[in-house]
N, C-alpha and C positions, 0 to 999 in steps of 0.2 A: 504494500500500500504506500509506503514512503517513497518507493522507487517511482510509482505512478505519479505521486504528488510532485516529485522532483522533476519528472519530465514535463508535467503541466506547467510548473513554475518556470522551467527553462523555456518552454514554448512561449509563455506569456511575456517573459523578458525579451525574447527575440522579436515578438510582435511589437512591443513598445519601442524597441530600438529601431525597427523598420519604420514605424510611424514617425519617430523623432527625426530620422534621416529624411523622410519625405517632407516633413515640415521645414527642415533646414533648407531644402531645395526650393520649396514654395515661398519661403520668406524672402528670397532674392528676386522673386517675380514682381513685376509692376511696381518698382520703387517710387515712381513719380505719382502713382495713384494712391499712395498711403496717406491720404488726408481725410479729415472728417467730411469735407465737402464731397469728395468722390464717393465715399462710402454711403453718405446720405442719398446721393443721386442714384446709386445702385439699389439702395433700399426702396426708393420710390419706384424704380423699374420693377423690382420683384413684386411689390404690392400691386402695381398696375397690371403686370402680367397675370397675377393671381385673379384679379377682378375680371380680366378678359376671359380667363379660363372658367371662372364661375358663371359668367354670362353665357359662354358656350354651352355649359352644362344645363343652364336654364332654358336655352333655346333648343336643346336636343329633342327631336321629333316634333317640334313646334314651328320651326323655321326651315327653309330649304337646307338640304344637307351641306351645301357648300358654305353656308354661313356658319354652321356648327363646326365644320372642319377648319375654317379660317380662324374662328375664335379659339377652338380647342388647341390646335397646333401652334397658332400664333402666340397665344398666351403661354403655352408650354415652353416655346423657344425663348421668349422674352424673359419670363420668370426663371426658367432653368439656367439660361446663360448669365443673367445678372446674379443669381444666387451662387453660381459657381465662382464668379469673380469676387463676390462678397466673401465667400469662404476663404479664398486666397488672401484677401485683404485683412480679414479678422484673425487669420492665423490659427494657432493651436488652441485658442479659446473656443473656437466653434467646432473643432473636430479632434482635438487631442485628448489624451488620457488625463484625468483629473490629478493623478499623482505627479504629473510632469509640470503642473502649473504652480506659479507662486500664489501667495494668499490673495493678492489683489486680483489677479486673473481668475482665480477660482471663485471669488466673490462676484465678479462681473458675470461669469458664466452661470453660476447658480441662480443669480437674479434673473438673467435673461431666460434661462430654462424654466424657471418657476412661472414667469409671466406667460411664456409661450405655451406651456402646458395648460394653463387656465384658458387661454384663447382657443387652443385646440379642442378642449372639452366643450367650450361654448359653441364652436363651429360644428362639432359632432351632434350636439343637441339640436342646433338649427337644421342639420342634415336629416335627423330623425323626424322632426316636425315637417320638413319639406316632403320627405318620403310618405308620411301619413297623409298629407294634403293631396299629393298627386297619385296616391295608390288607387283611387277609384277611377282614374282617367285611363284613356288608351295608352298603352306602353308605360304605365305608371311605375312599374318595377324598374324598368331600364332607366327611366328619367331619374328616379330616386337614387339608383346606383351611380349614375354619372355625376349627380350632384354630390353624393357622398365622396366619390373619388376626388372631385375638384376641391371640396372643402378639406379633405385630408391632405392633399398636396399643398394647399395654401397654408394649412396649419403647421406643417412640418418646416416651413421656411421662416416662421416667426422668430425663432431664436437668433438666426443669422441676421434678420432684419433689425431686431432690437439691438444686437451687438453693433451692427454697422451704423445704426443711428446714434447710439449713445457713447461709443468709445471715443476718447480724445485722440488727437493727432499722434502718430507714432513719432518717436524720437529718431531724428535722422542718423544719429551716431550708431544706432543699432544696426544699420544697414551698410555702414562703411566697410569696405573690404579690408581685412586684416592683412598686413604685409609682413611675411615672415622675415625674421632678422637673419 
C-alpha cells in the first residue's frame, strides 16, 4: 500500500512540475498585453461572446437554422478565444495548483472561484426554470438542453472573467529576461 501511495505521490509531483513548466512558458507570452486595460477588454469579449451564445440557445428551433449556427459558433469562437487569452494573461491563478500559489494569489483565486460558483449555481437555476417553461412546447427538451449547455459554458468562464477584471497590472520586472552571469 505504501508503494502505491509512493507512486501516486510521484505521479502527482510530476504533474505539478509539468504544469509549472507550462506556466513558465505561458508567462512569457503576450508581454505587452499584461495590463488591466487589456484584461478588462478580454473580459468584456468573453461576456459578450457568452451572451451571443445564450441568444443562440434561445433562438434554437425558433429562428432559421443559420441564425442559430451564427450565434452559437460565433459566440463560441469569441468567448472561447478571449477566454483562452485571458487565461494566459491571468497566469497560474486561473489554472495552476493551489499549492504553487502564494497567499495573495491564493486569496484572489479563492475569491474569484467562490463568486463564480455562486453565479454558476444561479445560471443553472435559470436553466432549470427555462427548461420547465419550454418543456411543453415543440422541441422543448432540445431547447432546454441547448440553453443548459450555453449557461454552463458561460458559467465556467466567470472565474477567469473576475480575475481578468479585478487583478492589478503585472509588475514589468517579473517578465525581464534573466541574463546568466
